[in-house]
PDB file of N, CA, C, O and CB in Angstrom:
ATOM      1  N   MET A   1      -6.045  22.043   5.064  1.00  0.00           N
ATOM      2  CA  MET A   1      -5.519  20.915   4.328  1.00  0.00           C
ATOM      3  C   MET A   1      -5.644  19.660   5.163  1.00  0.00           C
ATOM      4  O   MET A   1      -5.718  19.706   6.391  1.00  0.00           O
ATOM      5  CB  MET A   1      -4.065  21.156   3.924  1.00  0.00           C
ATOM      6  N   GLY A   2      -5.664  18.545   4.468  1.00  0.00           N
ATOM      7  CA  GLY A   2      -5.745  17.273   5.159  1.00  0.00           C
ATOM      8  C   GLY A   2      -5.671  16.140   4.166  1.00  0.00           C
ATOM      9  O   GLY A   2      -5.485  16.357   2.968  1.00  0.00           O
ATOM     10  N   ALA A   3      -5.816  14.948   4.662  1.00  0.00           N
ATOM     11  CA  ALA A   3      -5.772  13.767   3.805  1.00  0.00           C
ATOM     12  C   ALA A   3      -7.067  13.651   3.017  1.00  0.00           C
ATOM     13  O   ALA A   3      -8.144  14.002   3.497  1.00  0.00           O
ATOM     14  CB  ALA A   3      -5.531  12.492   4.639  1.00  0.00           C
ATOM     15  N   VAL A   4      -6.935  13.156   1.814  1.00  0.00           N
ATOM     16  CA  VAL A   4      -8.093  12.907   0.964  1.00  0.00           C
ATOM     17  C   VAL A   4      -8.094  11.428   0.619  1.00  0.00           C
ATOM     18  O   VAL A   4      -7.115  10.914   0.079  1.00  0.00           O
ATOM     19  CB  VAL A   4      -8.066  13.797  -0.329  1.00  0.00           C
ATOM     20  N   CYS A   5      -9.167  10.752   0.921  1.00  0.00           N
ATOM     21  CA  CYS A   5      -9.278   9.325   0.616  1.00  0.00           C
ATOM     22  C   CYS A   5      -9.864   9.151  -0.777  1.00  0.00           C
ATOM     23  O   CYS A   5     -10.864   9.777  -1.127  1.00  0.00           O
ATOM     24  CB  CYS A   5     -10.153   8.595   1.672  1.00  0.00           C
ATOM     25  N   ILE A   6      -9.228   8.294  -1.564  1.00  0.00           N
ATOM     26  CA  ILE A   6      -9.749   7.976  -2.888  1.00  0.00           C
ATOM     27  C   ILE A   6      -9.842   6.464  -3.005  1.00  0.00           C
ATOM     28  O   ILE A   6      -9.073   5.751  -2.360  1.00  0.00           O
ATOM     29  CB  ILE A   6      -8.849   8.577  -4.019  1.00  0.00           C
ATOM     30  N   PRO A   7     -10.761   5.963  -3.809  1.00  0.00           N
ATOM     31  CA  PRO A   7     -10.878   4.514  -3.965  1.00  0.00           C
ATOM     32  C   PRO A   7      -9.661   3.947  -4.696  1.00  0.00           C
ATOM     33  O   PRO A   7      -9.087   4.602  -5.566  1.00  0.00           O
ATOM     34  CB  PRO A   7     -12.169   4.158  -4.724  1.00  0.00           C
ATOM     35  N   LEU A   8      -9.280   2.733  -4.336  1.00  0.00           N
ATOM     36  CA  LEU A   8      -8.150   2.083  -4.996  1.00  0.00           C
ATOM     37  C   LEU A   8      -8.589   1.254  -6.193  1.00  0.00           C
ATOM     38  O   LEU A   8      -7.792   0.492  -6.740  1.00  0.00           O
ATOM     39  CB  LEU A   8      -7.406   1.204  -4.011  1.00  0.00           C
ATOM     40  N   SER A   9      -9.826   1.389  -6.603  1.00  0.00           N
ATOM     41  CA  SER A   9     -10.331   0.566  -7.700  1.00  0.00           C
ATOM     42  C   SER A   9     -10.226   1.250  -9.055  1.00  0.00           C
ATOM     43  O   SER A   9     -10.410   0.595 -10.081  1.00  0.00           O
ATOM     44  CB  SER A   9     -11.761   0.194  -7.438  1.00  0.00           C
ATOM     45  N   ASP A  10      -9.938   2.541  -9.090  1.00  0.00           N
ATOM     46  CA  ASP A  10      -9.876   3.227 -10.371  1.00  0.00           C
ATOM     47  C   ASP A  10      -8.763   4.248 -10.338  1.00  0.00           C
ATOM     48  O   ASP A  10      -8.889   5.220  -9.592  1.00  0.00           O
ATOM     49  CB  ASP A  10     -11.219   3.897 -10.708  1.00  0.00           C
ATOM     50  N   PRO A  11      -7.712   4.110 -11.067  1.00  0.00           N
ATOM     51  CA  PRO A  11      -7.460   3.041 -12.020  1.00  0.00           C
ATOM     52  C   PRO A  11      -7.055   1.758 -11.295  1.00  0.00           C
ATOM     53  O   PRO A  11      -6.526   1.805 -10.184  1.00  0.00           O
ATOM     54  CB  PRO A  11      -6.373   3.458 -13.018  1.00  0.00           C
ATOM     55  N   PRO A  12      -7.304   0.623 -11.927  1.00  0.00           N
ATOM     56  CA  PRO A  12      -6.954  -0.644 -11.280  1.00  0.00           C
ATOM     57  C   PRO A  12      -5.438  -0.820 -11.186  1.00  0.00           C
ATOM     58  O   PRO A  12      -4.685  -0.336 -12.031  1.00  0.00           O
ATOM     59  CB  PRO A  12      -7.571  -1.820 -12.047  1.00  0.00           C
ATOM     60  N   ILE A  13      -5.015  -1.518 -10.147  1.00  0.00           N
ATOM     61  CA  ILE A  13      -3.594  -1.835  -9.991  1.00  0.00           C
ATOM     62  C   ILE A  13      -3.280  -2.966 -10.957  1.00  0.00           C
ATOM     63  O   ILE A  13      -3.879  -4.039 -10.880  1.00  0.00           O
ATOM     64  CB  ILE A  13      -3.238  -2.232  -8.501  1.00  0.00           C
ATOM     65  N   GLU A  14      -2.339  -2.727 -11.868  1.00  0.00           N
ATOM     66  CA  GLU A  14      -2.021  -3.707 -12.901  1.00  0.00           C
ATOM     67  C   GLU A  14      -0.651  -4.336 -12.728  1.00  0.00           C
ATOM     68  O   GLU A  14      -0.354  -5.343 -13.371  1.00  0.00           O
ATOM     69  CB  GLU A  14      -2.103  -3.067 -14.247  1.00  0.00           C
ATOM     70  N   LYS A  15       0.184  -3.770 -11.881  1.00  0.00           N
ATOM     71  CA  LYS A  15       1.533  -4.283 -11.704  1.00  0.00           C
ATOM     72  C   LYS A  15       1.795  -4.502 -10.224  1.00  0.00           C
ATOM     73  O   LYS A  15       1.184  -3.864  -9.367  1.00  0.00           O
ATOM     74  CB  LYS A  15       2.576  -3.319 -12.310  1.00  0.00           C
ATOM     75  N   CYS A  16       2.703  -5.404  -9.942  1.00  0.00           N
ATOM     76  CA  CYS A  16       3.081  -5.641  -8.545  1.00  0.00           C
ATOM     77  C   CYS A  16       3.796  -4.412  -7.999  1.00  0.00           C
ATOM     78  O   CYS A  16       4.549  -3.742  -8.705  1.00  0.00           O
ATOM     79  CB  CYS A  16       3.985  -6.901  -8.416  1.00  0.00           C
ATOM     80  N   VAL A  17       3.548  -4.141  -6.762  1.00  0.00           N
ATOM     81  CA  VAL A  17       4.197  -3.024  -6.082  1.00  0.00           C
ATOM     82  C   VAL A  17       4.943  -3.575  -4.879  1.00  0.00           C
ATOM     83  O   VAL A  17       4.629  -4.659  -4.389  1.00  0.00           O
ATOM     84  CB  VAL A  17       3.161  -1.932  -5.653  1.00  0.00           C
ATOM     85  N   GLY A  18       5.903  -2.849  -4.419  1.00  0.00           N
ATOM     86  CA  GLY A  18       6.667  -3.301  -3.270  1.00  0.00           C
ATOM     87  C   GLY A  18       7.169  -2.118  -2.472  1.00  0.00           C
ATOM     88  O   GLY A  18       6.938  -0.962  -2.824  1.00  0.00           O
ATOM     89  N   ALA A  19       7.848  -2.425  -1.410  1.00  0.00           N
ATOM     90  CA  ALA A  19       8.397  -1.377  -0.556  1.00  0.00           C
ATOM     91  C   ALA A  19       9.790  -1.791  -0.121  1.00  0.00           C
ATOM     92  O   ALA A  19      10.048  -2.963   0.156  1.00  0.00           O
ATOM     93  CB  ALA A  19       7.483  -1.112   0.676  1.00  0.00           C
ATOM     94  N   ILE A  20      10.666  -0.836  -0.066  1.00  0.00           N
ATOM     95  CA  ILE A  20      12.027  -1.061   0.421  1.00  0.00           C
ATOM     96  C   ILE A  20      12.133  -0.359   1.769  1.00  0.00           C
ATOM     97  O   ILE A  20      11.785   0.813   1.905  1.00  0.00           O
ATOM     98  CB  ILE A  20      13.118  -0.531  -0.601  1.00  0.00           C
ATOM     99  N   HIS A  21      12.616  -1.090   2.747  1.00  0.00           N
ATOM    100  CA  HIS A  21      12.788  -0.485   4.070  1.00  0.00           C
ATOM    101  C   HIS A  21      13.941  -1.159   4.778  1.00  0.00           C
ATOM    102  O   HIS A  21      14.370  -2.248   4.397  1.00  0.00           O
ATOM    103  CB  HIS A  21      11.493  -0.596   4.913  1.00  0.00           C
ATOM    104  N   ALA A  22      14.434  -0.512   5.800  1.00  0.00           N
ATOM    105  CA  ALA A  22      15.512  -1.083   6.600  1.00  0.00           C
ATOM    106  C   ALA A  22      14.961  -2.298   7.344  1.00  0.00           C
ATOM    107  O   ALA A  22      14.025  -2.174   8.135  1.00  0.00           O
ATOM    108  CB  ALA A  22      16.102  -0.025   7.599  1.00  0.00           C
ATOM    109  N   GLY A  23      15.530  -3.447   7.097  1.00  0.00           N
ATOM    110  CA  GLY A  23      15.021  -4.688   7.676  1.00  0.00           C
ATOM    111  C   GLY A  23      15.038  -4.724   9.191  1.00  0.00           C
ATOM    112  O   GLY A  23      14.262  -5.457   9.805  1.00  0.00           O
ATOM    113  N   HIS A  24      15.910  -3.945   9.795  1.00  0.00           N
ATOM    114  CA  HIS A  24      15.994  -3.962  11.260  1.00  0.00           C
ATOM    115  C   HIS A  24      15.003  -3.006  11.913  1.00  0.00           C
ATOM    116  O   HIS A  24      14.889  -2.968  13.138  1.00  0.00           O
ATOM    117  CB  HIS A  24      17.401  -3.610  11.702  1.00  0.00           C
ATOM    118  N   LEU A  25      14.286  -2.232  11.098  1.00  0.00           N
ATOM    119  CA  LEU A  25      13.279  -1.315  11.630  1.00  0.00           C
ATOM    120  C   LEU A  25      11.903  -1.705  11.105  1.00  0.00           C
ATOM    121  O   LEU A  25      11.752  -1.970   9.912  1.00  0.00           O
ATOM    122  CB  LEU A  25      13.612   0.153  11.253  1.00  0.00           C
ATOM    123  N   PRO A  26      10.908  -1.744  11.969  1.00  0.00           N
ATOM    124  CA  PRO A  26       9.560  -2.073  11.497  1.00  0.00           C
ATOM    125  C   PRO A  26       8.970  -0.911  10.702  1.00  0.00           C
ATOM    126  O   PRO A  26       9.348   0.244  10.897  1.00  0.00           O
ATOM    127  CB  PRO A  26       8.641  -2.425  12.686  1.00  0.00           C
ATOM    128  N   LEU A  27       8.047  -1.230   9.808  1.00  0.00           N
ATOM    129  CA  LEU A  27       7.321  -0.188   9.094  1.00  0.00           C
ATOM    130  C   LEU A  27       6.416   0.556  10.069  1.00  0.00           C
ATOM    131  O   LEU A  27       6.015   0.011  11.097  1.00  0.00           O
ATOM    132  CB  LEU A  27       6.497  -0.788   7.928  1.00  0.00           C
ATOM    133  N   SER A  28       6.103   1.787   9.742  1.00  0.00           N
ATOM    134  CA  SER A  28       5.132   2.513  10.560  1.00  0.00           C
ATOM    135  C   SER A  28       3.777   1.835  10.398  1.00  0.00           C
ATOM    136  O   SER A  28       3.565   1.086   9.444  1.00  0.00           O
ATOM    137  CB  SER A  28       5.059   4.030  10.155  1.00  0.00           C
ATOM    138  N   LYS A  29       2.873   2.091  11.315  1.00  0.00           N
ATOM    139  CA  LYS A  29       1.537   1.497  11.216  1.00  0.00           C
ATOM    140  C   LYS A  29       0.846   1.934   9.933  1.00  0.00           C
ATOM    141  O   LYS A  29       0.130   1.147   9.314  1.00  0.00           O
ATOM    142  CB  LYS A  29       0.683   1.882  12.433  1.00  0.00           C
ATOM    143  N   ALA A  30       1.054   3.183   9.530  1.00  0.00           N
ATOM    144  CA  ALA A  30       0.432   3.683   8.301  1.00  0.00           C
ATOM    145  C   ALA A  30       1.001   2.978   7.071  1.00  0.00           C
ATOM    146  O   ALA A  30       0.252   2.588   6.175  1.00  0.00           O
ATOM    147  CB  ALA A  30       0.634   5.202   8.178  1.00  0.00           C
ATOM    148  N   ALA A  31       2.319   2.815   7.026  1.00  0.00           N
ATOM    149  CA  ALA A  31       2.946   2.136   5.891  1.00  0.00           C
ATOM    150  C   ALA A  31       2.513   0.676   5.829  1.00  0.00           C
ATOM    151  O   ALA A  31       2.238   0.162   4.745  1.00  0.00           O
ATOM    152  CB  ALA A  31       4.476   2.230   5.984  1.00  0.00           C
ATOM    153  N   GLN A  32       2.448   0.008   6.965  1.00  0.00           N
ATOM    154  CA  GLN A  32       2.026  -1.392   6.986  1.00  0.00           C
ATOM    155  C   GLN A  32       0.577  -1.524   6.549  1.00  0.00           C
ATOM    156  O   GLN A  32       0.234  -2.453   5.818  1.00  0.00           O
ATOM    157  CB  GLN A  32       2.213  -1.990   8.384  1.00  0.00           C
ATOM    158  N   ALA A  33      -0.277  -0.609   6.987  1.00  0.00           N
ATOM    159  CA  ALA A  33      -1.686  -0.638   6.587  1.00  0.00           C
ATOM    160  C   ALA A  33      -1.822  -0.431   5.083  1.00  0.00           C
ATOM    161  O   ALA A  33      -2.648  -1.080   4.442  1.00  0.00           O
ATOM    162  CB  ALA A  33      -2.485   0.436   7.345  1.00  0.00           C
ATOM    163  N   LEU A  34      -1.017   0.472   4.513  1.00  0.00           N
ATOM    164  CA  LEU A  34      -1.061   0.694   3.068  1.00  0.00           C
ATOM    165  C   LEU A  34      -0.646  -0.561   2.320  1.00  0.00           C
ATOM    166  O   LEU A  34      -1.307  -0.951   1.359  1.00  0.00           O
ATOM    167  CB  LEU A  34      -0.158   1.868   2.673  1.00  0.00           C
ATOM    168  N   LEU A  35       0.439  -1.201   2.744  1.00  0.00           N
ATOM    169  CA  LEU A  35       0.876  -2.424   2.071  1.00  0.00           C
ATOM    170  C   LEU A  35      -0.159  -3.530   2.201  1.00  0.00           C
ATOM    171  O   LEU A  35      -0.404  -4.257   1.238  1.00  0.00           O
ATOM    172  CB  LEU A  35       2.211  -2.893   2.637  1.00  0.00           C
ATOM    173  N   ASP A  36      -0.765  -3.671   3.363  1.00  0.00           N
ATOM    174  CA  ASP A  36      -1.798  -4.690   3.551  1.00  0.00           C
ATOM    175  C   ASP A  36      -2.985  -4.430   2.631  1.00  0.00           C
ATOM    176  O   ASP A  36      -3.561  -5.362   2.070  1.00  0.00           O
ATOM    177  CB  ASP A  36      -2.260  -4.725   5.015  1.00  0.00           C
ATOM    178  N   THR A  37      -3.347  -3.158   2.481  1.00  0.00           N
ATOM    179  CA  THR A  37      -4.455  -2.803   1.592  1.00  0.00           C
ATOM    180  C   THR A  37      -4.103  -3.114   0.148  1.00  0.00           C
ATOM    181  O   THR A  37      -4.916  -3.684  -0.580  1.00  0.00           O
ATOM    182  CB  THR A  37      -4.813  -1.318   1.739  1.00  0.00           C
ATOM    183  N   LEU A  38      -2.902  -2.747  -0.271  1.00  0.00           N
ATOM    184  CA  LEU A  38      -2.489  -3.001  -1.650  1.00  0.00           C
ATOM    185  C   LEU A  38      -2.423  -4.490  -1.950  1.00  0.00           C
ATOM    186  O   LEU A  38      -2.775  -4.913  -3.051  1.00  0.00           O
ATOM    187  CB  LEU A  38      -1.140  -2.360  -1.921  1.00  0.00           C
ATOM    188  N   LYS A  39      -1.977  -5.290  -0.988  1.00  0.00           N
ATOM    189  CA  LYS A  39      -1.900  -6.737  -1.194  1.00  0.00           C
ATOM    190  C   LYS A  39      -3.263  -7.324  -1.508  1.00  0.00           C
ATOM    191  O   LYS A  39      -3.357  -8.303  -2.248  1.00  0.00           O
ATOM    192  CB  LYS A  39      -1.314  -7.419   0.033  1.00  0.00           C
ATOM    193  N   GLY A  40      -4.316  -6.746  -0.961  1.00  0.00           N
ATOM    194  CA  GLY A  40      -5.665  -7.232  -1.214  1.00  0.00           C
ATOM    195  C   GLY A  40      -6.129  -7.001  -2.640  1.00  0.00           C
ATOM    196  O   GLY A  40      -7.091  -7.631  -3.081  1.00  0.00           O
ATOM    197  N   PHE A  41      -5.466  -6.111  -3.374  1.00  0.00           N
ATOM    198  CA  PHE A  41      -5.858  -5.799  -4.742  1.00  0.00           C
ATOM    199  C   PHE A  41      -5.006  -6.506  -5.783  1.00  0.00           C
ATOM    200  O   PHE A  41      -5.330  -6.472  -6.970  1.00  0.00           O
ATOM    201  CB  PHE A  41      -5.790  -4.323  -4.963  1.00  0.00           C
ATOM    202  N   LEU A  42      -3.916  -7.149  -5.358  1.00  0.00           N
ATOM    203  CA  LEU A  42      -3.032  -7.800  -6.319  1.00  0.00           C
ATOM    204  C   LEU A  42      -3.612  -9.134  -6.768  1.00  0.00           C
ATOM    205  O   LEU A  42      -4.220  -9.850  -5.972  1.00  0.00           O
ATOM    206  CB  LEU A  42      -1.639  -8.005  -5.716  1.00  0.00           C
ATOM    207  N   PRO A  43      -3.425  -9.470  -8.046  1.00  0.00           N
ATOM    208  CA  PRO A  43      -3.909 -10.774  -8.516  1.00  0.00           C
ATOM    209  C   PRO A  43      -3.104 -11.902  -7.878  1.00  0.00           C
ATOM    210  O   PRO A  43      -1.917 -11.746  -7.591  1.00  0.00           O
ATOM    211  CB  PRO A  43      -3.825 -10.865 -10.059  1.00  0.00           C
ATOM    212  N   THR A  44      -3.753 -13.023  -7.663  1.00  0.00           N
ATOM    213  CA  THR A  44      -3.053 -14.159  -7.041  1.00  0.00           C
ATOM    214  C   THR A  44      -2.580 -15.133  -8.078  1.00  0.00           C
ATOM    215  O   THR A  44      -1.971 -16.148  -7.739  1.00  0.00           O
ATOM    216  CB  THR A  44      -3.951 -14.871  -6.041  1.00  0.00           C
TER     217      THR A  44
END
């Protein structure tokens, strides 16, 4: 078993997404990378 990468283009992201986390703790590098990637797909 392992991670499977899939494209984020299908189905397209149609709604804003967000994350809730403890403000005094930083996100993990993986979580931050995911949010940065998702931000690139959101309409401006």
